[in-house]
LUMDREN-806661 format. One line per 10 residues: their letters; for each residue x, y negated, z negated of C-alpha. Coordinates in steps of 0.001 Angstrom, whole numbers. Each point is the difference from the previous one (the first is absolute). Layout:
# residues N
a	X Y Z; ... $
***
This chain:
# residues 49
xxxxxxxxxx	2162 -22827 11068; 1334 3297 -531; 2471 1875 2062; 480 4282 279; 3466 768 -1592; 1937 3215 19; 1611 1010 -2222; 3692 2493 -566; 1423 2046 -2496; 2554 -1807 -935 $
xxxxxxxxxx	2375 3782 -1229; -1263 1628 3504; -1228 -2300 2632; -3078 1427 1049; -3177 -2451 760; -2805 1265 -2344; -2233 -2520 -672; -2128 -2653 757; -1084 -2721 -1843; -994 -4289 490 $
xxxxxxxxxx	1768 -2546 -585; -1431 -3751 -228; 2221 -1896 2549; -592 -3555 -1118; 1291 771 -3540; 2641 2886 266; 3945 -1522 699; 1995 3235 -1284; -1085 3864 780; -2225 2218 -1772 $
xxxxxxxxxx	1144 2571 -2213; -1287 2521 -1676; 332 3110 -1221; -1476 3267 1643; -299 3685 290; 1908 1105 2793; -826 2989 1408; 3374 477 1744; 2360 101 -2979; -3183 1115 -2099 $
xxxxxxxxx	304 -2545 -2543; -744 -3949 -1564; 2142 -2047 2556; -207 -3735 454; -1509 -929 2947; 1201 -3340 2242; -1530 -2139 2925; 1041 1213 3346; 246 -2613 3080 $
***
């Protein structure tokens, strides 16, 4: 079963992206390097609650 997660920028905190994560196997939070339009740079984005 997959769940929808929201990704937020580590630097500015803006919630820019949504993604899907495997609920059964993922125990840690998802971290992806993506482009943040607020920071105007590629930054780390972490899964929020």
